[in-house]
C-alpha positions in Angstrom: 148.8 84.7 88.9 151.1 85.5 85.9 150.9 89.2 84.8 151.9 89.2 81.1 153.4 92.2 79.4 150.6 92.5 76.8 148.1 93.0 79.6 150.2 95.7 81.1 150.5 97.4 77.8 146.7 97.3 77.3 146.1 98.9 80.7 148.7 101.5 80.0 147.1 102.4 76.7 143.7 102.8 78.3 144.9 104.9 81.1 147.6 107.0 79.5 146.0 107.5 76.1 146.7 111.3 75.8 149.7 112.0 73.7 151.4 114.1 76.3 151.2 115.0 79.9 150.2 118.6 80.5 149.7 120.7 83.6 146.1 121.2 84.6 144.3 123.5 87.1 145.3 122.5 90.7 141.7 121.8 91.6 141.6 119.2 88.8 144.8 117.7 90.1 143.3 117.5 93.6 140.2 115.9 92.1 142.4 113.3 90.4 144.1 112.5 93.7 140.7 111.9 95.2 140.0 109.5 92.4 143.3 107.8 93.1 142.4 107.4 96.7 139.2 105.5 95.9 139.1 101.9 94.8 135.5 101.4 93.9 134.9 99.9 90.4 131.7 99.9 88.4 130.9 98.2 85.1 128.1 99.6 83.0 126.7 97.2 80.4 124.6 97.9 77.3 124.5 97.1 73.6 125.5 100.1 71.4 127.3 103.4 71.4 124.9 106.0 72.8 123.1 103.4 75.0 125.2 104.4 78.0 123.9 106.8 80.7 126.5 109.5 80.5 125.1 111.3 83.5 125.4 108.3 85.8 128.9 107.5 84.5 129.9 111.2 85.1 128.4 111.2 88.5 129.9 107.8 89.7 133.3 108.7 88.3 133.5 112.3 89.5 131.3 112.5 92.5 131.8 109.0 93.9 135.4 108.8 92.5 134.7 105.3 91.2 136.5 103.7 88.3 133.7 103.4 85.8 133.8 101.4 82.5 131.2 101.1 79.8 131.1 97.7 78.1 129.2 98.1 74.8 128.5 94.8 73.1 128.7 96.4 69.6 130.5 99.3 67.9 127.2 100.5 66.4 127.9 99.2 62.8 124.3 98.6 62.0 122.9 102.1 62.7 122.2 105.1 60.6 124.6 108.0 60.1 123.4 111.6 60.4 126.7 113.3 59.4 127.8 111.4 56.3 127.3 108.4 54.1 129.5 105.9 56.1 127.6 102.8 57.1 128.5 99.3 58.3 132.1 98.9 59.5 132.9 102.5 58.6 130.1 103.8 60.9 131.3 101.4 63.6 134.7 103.0 63.4 133.2 106.5 63.7 131.0 105.5 66.7 133.9 103.7 68.4 135.9 106.9 68.4 132.9 109.0 69.4 132.6 106.7 72.4 136.2 107.3 73.3 135.6 111.0 73.1 132.6 110.6 75.3 134.6 108.7 77.9 137.4 111.3 77.8 134.7 113.8 78.6 132.9 112.0 81.4 135.9 110.3 82.9 134.9 106.7 82.2 136.6 103.9 80.2 135.4 102.1 77.1 135.3 98.4 76.2 133.7 96.3 73.5 132.8 92.6 72.9 133.2 90.9 69.5 129.5 91.5 68.5 128.7 93.0 65.2 125.7 95.3 65.1 123.8 93.6 62.4 120.9 96.1 62.5 117.6 96.4 64.4 116.4 93.3 66.2 113.0 93.0 67.8 113.7 90.4 70.4 116.6 88.4 72.0 115.7 85.2 70.2 116.3 86.8 66.8 119.5 88.4 68.2 121.0 85.2 69.4 120.1 83.5 66.1 122.7 85.9 64.7 125.1 86.2 67.5 127.1 83.2 68.9 125.7 83.5 72.5 128.5 81.4 74.0 131.3 83.5 72.6 129.7 86.7 73.7 129.1 85.3 77.2 132.8 84.5 77.2 133.6 88.1 76.3 131.4 89.5 79.0 132.9 87.2 81.6 136.4 88.0 80.4 135.7 91.7 80.9 134.3 91.1 84.4 137.3 89.1 85.4 139.7 91.6 83.9 138.1 94.8 85.1 136.9 93.3 88.5 133.9 95.5 89.2 132.4 95.8 92.6 129.0 96.4 91.1 127.6 96.0 87.6 124.8 98.2 86.2 122.7 97.1 83.2 121.1 99.8 81.1 118.3 97.5 80.1 116.2 94.6 81.5 115.8 91.1 80.3 112.1 91.5 79.5 111.7 90.8 75.8 109.7 93.0 73.4 110.1 96.3 75.3 113.1 97.5 73.4 115.7 96.6 70.8 116.6 92.9 70.9 120.3 93.8 71.3 119.4 95.8 74.4 117.6 92.9 76.0 120.4 90.5 75.0 123.0 92.7 76.7 121.1 92.4 80.0 120.6 88.6 79.6 124.4 88.1 79.0 125.3 90.4 81.9 123.0 88.6 84.3 124.4 85.2 83.3 128.0 86.5 83.4 127.4 88.0 86.9 126.8 84.5 88.2 129.4 82.6 86.2 132.4 84.9 86.3 133.3 83.5 89.7 133.1 79.8 88.6 136.6 78.6 87.7 135.1 75.8 85.5 133.6 78.4 83.2 136.0 79.4 80.4 139.0 78.2 82.3 141.4 79.2 79.5 140.9 82.8 80.7 142.4 82.0 84.1 145.9 81.9 82.6 145.7 85.7 82.5 143.2 86.6 85.2 141.1 85.0 87.9 137.5 84.2 88.8 135.6 87.3 90.0 132.4 87.8 91.8 130.9 91.3 91.7 129.0 92.2 94.8 125.7 93.4 93.2 124.0 93.6 89.9 121.6 96.5 89.2 119.3 97.8 86.5 119.6 101.5 85.7 115.9 101.9 86.2 113.9 104.3 84.0 110.4 104.9 82.8 110.3 106.3 79.3 108.4 109.6 79.3 108.1 109.8 83.1 109.7 109.5 86.5 110.8 106.0 87.6 108.5 104.7 90.3 109.9 101.6 92.1 107.6 98.6 92.5 106.8 97.5 96.0 109.4 95.1 97.4 112.1 96.3 95.0 115.4 97.4 96.4 116.7 100.5 94.7 118.9 103.6 95.2 118.7 107.2 94.0 121.7 109.1 92.9 121.5 112.9 93.0 123.2 113.3 89.6 122.3 117.0 89.1 124.8 118.2 91.7 127.6 120.7 91.1 131.3 119.8 91.4 133.3 122.9 92.6 136.7 121.3 91.8 135.7 120.8 88.2 133.6 124.0 88.0 130.6 122.3 86.4 127.6 120.0 87.1 127.5 116.3 86.4 124.5 117.1 84.1 126.7 119.4 82.0 129.5 116.8 81.8 126.9 114.3 80.7 125.5 116.6 78.0 129.0 117.3 76.7 129.7 113.6 76.7 126.5 112.7 74.9 127.1 115.4 72.3 130.1 113.4 71.1 127.7 111.0 69.5 127.4 113.2 66.5 126.8 110.6 63.9 123.5 109.7 65.7 122.5 113.4 66.0 122.6 113.3 69.8 123.7 116.9 70.6 122.5 117.5 74.1 121.7 120.5 76.3 122.4 120.1 80.0 119.5 119.9 82.5 119.7 122.8 85.0 119.0 122.0 88.6 118.3 118.8 90.4 118.3 115.5 88.7 118.0 111.9 89.8 119.1 108.5 88.5 117.9 105.2 90.0 119.4 101.8 90.1 117.3 98.8 91.1 118.9 95.6 92.5 118.7 92.6 90.3 121.1 90.1 91.9 123.6 89.9 94.7 123.6 90.9 98.3 121.0 93.4 99.5 122.0 96.7 101.3 120.5 99.2 103.7 122.0 102.5 102.9 124.2 102.5 99.8 124.9 100.2 96.8 128.7 100.2 97.7 127.9 98.9 101.2 130.2 96.2 102.5 132.6 96.6 99.6 136.1 96.6 101.0 138.7 99.3 100.3 141.3 97.6 98.1 144.1 99.4 99.7 143.4 97.4 102.9 144.1 94.2 101.0 147.8 95.1 100.7 150.4 94.3 103.4 151.2 98.0 104.0 147.7 99.2 103.0 147.3 101.3 106.1 150.5 103.1 105.4 149.3 103.8 101.8 146.0 105.0 103.1 147.7 107.3 105.5 150.1 108.7 102.9 147.2 109.5 100.5 145.3 111.2 103.3 148.4 113.2 104.2 148.8 114.3 100.5 145.2 115.4 100.3 145.1 117.2 103.6 148.3 119.2 102.9 147.7 119.7 99.1 149.3 122.8 97.8 146.9 124.5 95.3 149.1 127.5 94.5 152.4 125.6 93.8 151.4 122.1 92.7 155.0 120.9 92.3 155.3 121.2 96.1 153.0 118.1 96.2 155.7 116.0 94.6 157.4 114.8 97.8 154.2 113.2 99.2 153.3 111.7 95.8 156.7 110.1 95.6 156.3 108.7 99.1 153.1 107.0 97.9 154.9 105.8 94.8 157.6 104.3 97.0 155.0 102.4 99.0 153.3 101.1 95.9 156.5 100.0 94.2 157.3 98.0 97.3 154.2 95.8 96.8 154.5 92.3 95.6 150.9 92.1 94.5 150.1 91.3 90.9 146.6 92.7 91.1 145.5 94.5 88.0 143.8 97.3 89.9 147.2 98.0 91.6 149.0 98.1 88.3 146.5 100.7 87.1 146.9 102.7 90.3 150.7 102.8 89.8 150.4 104.1 86.3 147.7 106.6 87.3 150.1 107.9 90.0 153.0 108.2 87.6 150.9 110.3 85.3 149.7 112.5 88.3 153.3 113.0 89.4 154.2 114.3 85.9 151.1 116.5 85.9 151.9 118.3 89.2 155.3 119.1 87.7 153.6 120.4 84.5 155.7 118.0 82.3 155.0 118.1 78.6 156.4 115.5 76.2 155.7 114.7 72.5 156.9 112.3 69.9 156.2 113.9 66.5 156.8 113.4 62.8 156.2 115.8 59.9 153.9 113.6 57.9 150.8 111.6 58.7 151.3 108.5 56.4 154.2 106.1 56.2 154.7 102.6 55.0 156.7 99.5 56.1 160.1 99.5 54.5 160.9 103.3 54.8 162.9 105.4 57.2 161.3 108.4 58.9 162.8 111.3 60.8 161.0 111.9 64.2 161.6 114.2 67.1 161.2 113.7 70.8 160.5 116.9 72.8 160.5 116.9 76.6 160.0 119.8 78.9 159.8 120.1 82.7 158.8 123.7 83.7 159.4 123.1 87.4 162.8 123.7 89.2 162.8 120.1 90.4 165.3 118.1 88.3 164.1 115.2 86.3 166.4 112.9 84.3 165.4 111.5 80.9 167.4 108.3 80.7 166.2 106.5 77.5 163.5 106.3 74.9 162.7 103.0 73.3 160.1 101.3 71.2 159.6 98.1 69.1 161.9 99.4 66.3 164.3 101.8 68.1 166.3 102.5 71.2 167.7 105.9 72.1 169.9 106.7 75.1 169.4 110.3 76.3 170.6 110.7 79.9 169.8 114.4 80.2 168.6 116.4 83.2 165.6 118.6 82.5 164.3 121.4 84.6 163.4 125.2 84.8 161.3 125.2 81.6 164.3 124.4 79.3 163.2 121.7 76.9 165.2 118.8 75.5 164.8 117.9 71.9 166.1 114.7 70.3 165.9 113.7 66.6 165.5 110.0 65.9 165.7 108.3 62.5 163.6 105.2 62.6 163.6 102.4 60.0 160.2 100.6 59.7 160.8 97.0 58.8 159.1 95.7 55.7 157.1 93.1 57.7 155.9 95.7 60.2 152.0 95.6 60.4 150.0 98.4 58.8 147.4 100.3 60.8 144.4 98.1 60.2 141.9 98.2 63.1 142.4 94.8 64.8 138.8 93.8 64.6 138.9 94.1 60.8 142.0 92.1 60.3 140.1 88.9 59.5 136.8 88.2 57.7 133.7 88.2 59.9 132.8 85.1 61.9 129.0 85.2 61.2 127.8 88.3 63.1 130.9 88.5 65.3 134.3 90.1 64.6 136.8 87.3 64.2 139.1 88.0 67.2 140.8 85.1 68.8 143.4 86.7 71.0 142.1 87.3 74.5 144.3 90.3 74.9 142.4 92.1 72.1 138.9 91.3 73.3 137.5 94.4 75.1 140.0 96.8 73.7 138.4 99.8 72.0 141.1 100.5 69.4 144.7 99.6 68.4 147.6 101.0 70.2 149.7 103.5 68.3 151.3 102.3 65.0 154.6 103.4 66.4 155.2 104.5 69.9 157.9 104.6 72.6 158.4 104.5 76.4 160.4 107.2 78.2 162.3 106.1 81.2 162.4 109.0 83.6 164.0 109.4 87.0 162.8 111.7 89.8 164.6 111.6 93.1 165.9 108.1 92.3 162.4 106.8 91.5 161.7 105.6 88.0 158.6 106.6 86.0 157.6 105.2 82.6 155.9 107.5 80.2 154.3 106.1 77.0 154.2 108.3 73.9 152.5 107.6 70.6 154.1 109.0 67.4 151.9 111.8 66.2 151.7 114.0 63.1 151.7 117.6 64.3 151.0 120.6 62.2 149.5 124.1 62.3 146.2 124.9 60.7 145.6 128.5 59.7 142.1 128.4 61.2 142.3 125.8 64.0 145.9 126.2 65.1 147.8 123.2 66.3 146.4 119.9 65.0 147.6 116.4 66.0 146.8 113.2 64.1 148.0 109.7 64.7 150.9 108.5 62.5 149.5 105.8 60.2 151.1 103.0 58.3 149.7 101.9 55.0 150.8 99.3 52.4 153.6 100.2 50.1 151.3 99.4 47.1 147.7 100.5 47.1 145.1 99.1 44.7 141.9 101.2 44.1 138.9 100.3 42.0 136.7 103.0 40.5 133.5 101.1 41.4 132.4 98.5 43.8 129.8 96.9 41.6 129.9 96.4 37.8 126.7 95.6 36.0 126.7 93.4 32.9 123.5 94.9 31.4 122.7 96.6 28.1 123.8 100.3 28.2 125.9 100.1 31.3 129.6 100.8 31.4 131.4 97.5 31.4 134.9 98.9 32.1 136.7 99.0 35.4 139.6 101.4 36.1 142.2 100.0 38.5 144.7 102.5 40.0 147.8 101.0 41.4 149.7 103.5 43.5 153.2 103.2 44.9 154.4 104.9 48.1 158.0 105.1 46.9 158.5 104.1 43.3 156.7 102.1 40.6 157.5 98.4 41.0 157.5 95.9 38.2 154.6 93.5 38.3 151.3 92.6 36.8 147.6 92.8 37.5 145.7 89.6 38.3 142.0 88.8 38.7 140.7 85.9 40.8 137.2 84.6 40.6 136.6 85.2 36.9 137.6 83.1 33.9 140.3 84.6 31.6 137.9 84.7 28.7 135.4 86.8 30.6 137.6 90.0 30.7 140.4 91.7 28.9 142.9 94.5 29.9 142.3 97.3 27.5 145.2 99.6 28.6 148.0 100.1 31.0 149.1 103.7 31.6 152.1 104.5 33.7 152.2 107.9 35.5 155.8 108.3 36.7 155.2 111.7 38.2 152.5 110.3 40.5 154.0 106.9 41.0 151.0 105.0 39.7 149.8 102.7 37.0 146.2 102.9 35.8 144.7 99.8 34.1 141.4 99.7 32.2 139.6 96.4 32.2 136.6 95.4 30.2 134.3 92.6 31.5 132.7 90.6 28.7 130.6 88.0 30.5 129.9 86.1 33.7 128.7 82.6 34.5 126.7 83.7 37.6 124.1 86.4 38.3 126.4 87.8 41.0 130.0 86.9 41.8 133.0 88.4 43.6 136.2 89.2 41.7 139.5 89.9 43.6 141.8 92.3 41.8 145.5 92.2 42.9 148.8 93.6 41.8 151.6 91.1 42.0 155.3 92.3 42.0 158.0 90.4 40.1 159.4 89.2 43.5 156.1 87.5 44.4 154.5 90.1 46.7 150.8 90.4 46.2 148.8 93.6 47.1 145.0 93.6 47.1 144.0 96.3 49.6 142.6 99.8 49.1 143.3 102.4 51.8 140.1 104.1 53.0 140.1 107.3 55.1 137.3 108.8 57.3 137.9 112.4 58.3 135.7 114.4 60.7 136.7 117.2 63.0 135.4 115.7 66.2 137.4 112.5 66.0 140.9 111.5 64.8 141.5 110.8 61.2 140.6 107.1 60.7 142.3 104.7 58.3 141.4 101.1 57.3 142.0 98.8 54.4 139.4 96.9 52.3 140.1 94.0 50.0 139.9 95.1 46.4 136.9 93.0 45.5 134.5 93.8 42.7 130.8 92.7 42.7 130.1 91.5 39.1 126.4 91.5 38.6 124.9 90.0 35.4 121.2 90.8 34.8 118.7 90.9 32.0 117.5 94.4 32.9 115.6 96.9 30.8 116.2 100.5 31.6 116.4 103.8 29.8 119.2 106.3 29.6 117.3 108.9 31.5 118.5 111.9 33.5 118.0 111.7 37.2 118.2 114.6 39.7 119.4 113.4 43.2 118.6 115.5 46.2 121.0 114.5 49.0 120.0 113.8 52.6 122.1 112.5 55.4 124.4 110.7 52.9 124.3 107.4 50.9 125.9 105.7 47.9 122.8 105.3 45.8 123.8 107.9 43.1 127.0 106.0 42.3 125.1 102.7 41.8 122.7 104.5 39.5 125.6 105.9 37.4 127.1 102.4 37.1 123.7 101.2 35.8 124.0 103.7 33.0 121.8 106.6 34.3 122.9 110.2 34.1 122.8 111.4 37.7 123.1 115.1 38.8 123.3 116.1 42.5 120.9 118.9 43.2 122.2 121.3 45.9 120.7 124.4 47.5 119.1 126.8 45.0 118.4 124.2 42.4 115.1 123.0 43.6 113.0 125.2 41.3 110.4 123.7 38.9 112.2 125.0 35.9 115.4 123.2 36.9 113.6 120.1 38.0 111.9 119.7 34.6 115.2 118.9 33.0 115.1 115.5 34.7 112.8 112.5 34.1 113.1 111.4 37.7 113.9 113.1 41.0 115.2 110.9 43.8 115.5 112.1 47.4 118.2 110.6 49.6 117.8 109.1 53.0 116.6 111.2 55.9 116.5 114.3 53.6 113.4 115.6 55.3 115.2 115.4 58.6 118.3 117.4 57.5 117.7 119.3 54.2 116.0 122.6 54.9 116.1 123.6 51.2 114.1 120.5 50.3 111.5 121.2 53.0 111.1 124.8 51.8 110.6 123.8 48.1 108.1 120.9 48.3 105.6 123.0 46.4 108.1 123.1 43.5 108.6 119.4 43.7 104.9 118.6 43.8 104.4 120.9 40.8 107.1 119.0 39.0 105.3 115.7 39.7 101.9 117.1 38.7 103.2 118.2 35.3 104.6 114.7 34.5 107.7 114.1 36.7 108.6 111.0 38.6 109.6 111.4 42.3 111.1 108.7 44.6 111.5 109.5 48.3 113.7 107.2 50.5 113.2 106.7 54.2 113.0 109.4 56.9 112.7 109.2 60.7 109.5 110.3 62.3 111.3 113.0 64.2 112.5 115.6 63.7 110.8 116.3 60.3 111.5 119.7 58.7 108.0 119.6 57.0 105.0 117.4 57.2 104.3 117.9 53.5 106.1 114.8 52.2 104.0 113.9 49.2 101.0 114.8 47.1 98.6 113.2 49.6 98.8 112.8 53.4 100.6 110.0 55.2 102.5 109.5 58.4 105.9 107.9 59.3 105.8 105.3 61.9 108.6 103.4 63.8 107.5 100.1 62.1 110.2 98.1 60.4 111.0 94.6 59.1 114.4 93.7 60.6 114.8 90.1 59.2 116.3 90.4 55.7 114.9 87.1 54.5 111.4 87.5 56.0 108.5 86.7 53.7 107.1 89.3 51.2 103.7 89.2 49.6 103.6 91.2 46.4 100.9 92.3 43.9 102.9 91.4 40.8 100.3 93.1 38.6 101.1 96.5 40.0 102.9 98.8 37.6 106.1 99.0 39.7 106.4 95.2 39.8 105.3 94.5 36.2 107.1 97.0 34.0 109.5 97.4 32.4 111.0 94.4 34.3 108.8 91.6 35.5 109.4 91.1 39.3 109.2 87.7 40.8 109.3 86.2 44.3 113.0 85.3 43.7 113.8 89.1 43.6 113.2 89.3 47.3 115.9 86.7 48.1 119.5 87.4 49.3 118.8 90.8 50.7 121.2 92.3 53.4 120.7 93.3 57.0 117.0 94.2 56.8 114.0 94.8 54.6 113.3 98.4 55.7 112.6 100.8 58.5 110.3 103.7 59.5 107.5 102.5 57.3 104.5 104.7 56.5 101.1 104.6 58.3 97.8 106.3 57.9 98.2 106.9 54.2 95.6 108.5 52.0 93.5 106.2 49.8 95.0 107.6 46.7 98.2 105.6 47.5 98.5 102.0 46.5 100.5 99.5 48.5 101.9 96.7 46.4 104.1 95.1 49.0 103.3 93.4 52.3 106.1 92.6 54.7 106.4 91.2 58.2 108.9 89.9 60.7 108.3 86.4 62.1 105.5 86.3 64.6 104.3 89.9 63.8 101.4 91.3 61.9 101.6 92.0 58.2 102.6 95.5 57.2 101.8 97.3 53.9 103.7 100.5 54.7 107.1 99.7 53.2 106.2 101.3 49.9 103.3 103.6 48.8 102.8 104.7 45.3 100.5 107.3 43.7 99.7 108.9 40.4 99.4 112.7 40.7 98.4 114.7 37.8 100.6 113.5 34.9 103.3 112.2 37.2 104.1 109.5 39.7 105.2 109.5 43.3 106.8 106.8 45.5 107.7 106.9 49.2 109.5 103.9 50.5 111.0 102.8 53.8 112.8 99.9 52.1 116.5 100.0 52.8 117.6 100.8 49.2 120.7 102.6 50.7 121.9 99.2 51.9 120.6 96.9 49.1 121.8 98.8 46.1 125.4 99.4 47.2 125.5 95.7 48.1 124.6 94.9 44.6 121.5 92.8 45.5 120.1 92.0 42.1 116.4 91.8 43.0 116.5 95.1 44.9 118.3 96.8 42.0 115.6 95.5 39.6 112.7 96.8 41.7 114.4 100.2 42.1 115.0 100.4 38.4 111.3 99.9 37.9 110.5 102.8 40.3 112.7 105.0 38.1 111.2 103.7 34.9 107.7 104.9 36.0 108.7 108.2 34.5 106.2 109.1 31.8 103.7 106.5 33.0 101.7 108.8 35.3 99.1 109.7 32.6 98.8 106.2 31.1 
């Protein structure tokens, strides 16, 4: 079987992802040698980031020394975000890197399929109506053939209706792939790069929500004692698991470790049965090699004679193992991984540190940058650095390094103009329905891009060659946090930024769009172009050059549109024909690397016959959303109300108060001042509350009359709606019709109300196909002289997407101001 270079690079990136090798406690090095010795492989399969069982992954990887990978069908793009307002693909990027941090903590690996998380799904039939089942089956089979697991563990079962439809679908795909991955007639195009593979057994990671798992009679199962303590790592697997799960910060999954015993169960679903252990009858891969017994003996010798006080004294035995591995003619992927793992371990026992650094975080194709390679070997054992090379540079070094005397080498690197920018590979092309449009097999499964710029060091120790991959990193010192490292990122030479994503052609709204064209080097001659709108429907009012900041700011006025909603692409075209229409977006949180991606500079142009007032709105933030900006674009005056401003006297300066998503889950000041807000409503104010989750709630006093929050939702965005069009919020000032419930995005709503007081009216009835009708999406009440609305409708998705009907209904909610006493 051919072993292409791209596949080796992928493996290298997954295994050697840290930016430098650094000495670790000798007990950890010994633990790594134990993991090197073992060849068991486990694939864990589920649907989303945070679905994985971190305790079982930590246990299998660190107690049983197995190579454990988690295959998540999605990147979690359709979930909610507790730490900021990023949703959709931005949330997917955050959750991808949270998963990578989780795997770095528990010792597993991370893979993905092409599936887009399109939001909550109640059953697999609905899920596969959105996902191309055949393509995802291909992805799962590809990962089984590529990773070659001995056993596969599903987090969920194939029984529909018991959990999220994505969950059930992940088990359905895994069970089918378990049977078909060994069939060479299934997706034969994959066999150019890998081979058919039959895992030994397929399990379900058995659980019982709210109680202890009790196996059914006749089921074959196994219990792992996952609460044990690892003396080499100085911690329990429960603690490793809690630390790993805490990395899912955007989902609010901070975890505290269980103390004492703990159990996890797996139940056999398919494959050969066993008597004593799920890894029974699984061969040691070392024994498959011609000199496998010699390798096994050499590893055992290294373990039995391991020097904990002077780790560099283990070098000779590790090099002996390396010599045996390098002599193998096998092209097996697991062996390539073991070779790279051993190279890294050899450098770690020496305490080697190497870094490839630059003094800025952002660059662009077409520029030259000054970088520095720093390499240090603190041990007295000589190591020769022969060369350092990457895609755009080659540097001969040929220097011996030892005795803690570092070698530093400056490199000037020219980045070609056609060099790719740092766009996440799954976002390079438009979506293929509810899948990311990825056609290259080499990219399917990968969690993230490789480094924008990186290089490989060729090292020689005792005549043996080791390759060490280094990404280019921006390194600086923070006054509070000390040394900080961020990946070096490439952006387009010209950036185009719009000051709004939707522009509303309605009376009273601002019809102007500001376009900021920024240049990384110098202002280039060119012009602004608009595609998707007729020349007579807009005019450029001004063009202002800012030489100091290398930018040009255009002001455009839109006059008309021939459609209710259309998309306009704004581009800057240089005189030499280059066209730029991307805006650089950055996502920055302390627990993950700085993230960069690029969006097309498209404007949603929405033309509506909409009646609204120029009223003042106070917006109380929750977990974060983009609704305030949409309201400003409509022409409302919106003020964000922070801590200390929720007093009745301050609230009375606004006609309407709107509360952001999940505010009662995260905003303590809001919870403590509900009496002030209710007094505001009673005296004539209008209050709109967006969705919250049922737990944790910081207060149960959510409105003027009692109601509860359920887990009910309507996940199908085009599901039927029955409306009382005579109700005030559907009849004035804008007449709502059935057409206003068309073309919604992702879902109708979530966490609907239940058990509401009879003082509330419920003008909307929603339901998913095959389910009972639900009136809890929106409840409305008059209270004193004012009005109050609580709604689980996903306004935070519909309004930023510029859905005309949803915008119209929300405007009516706002315009109830002053209607309470009528």
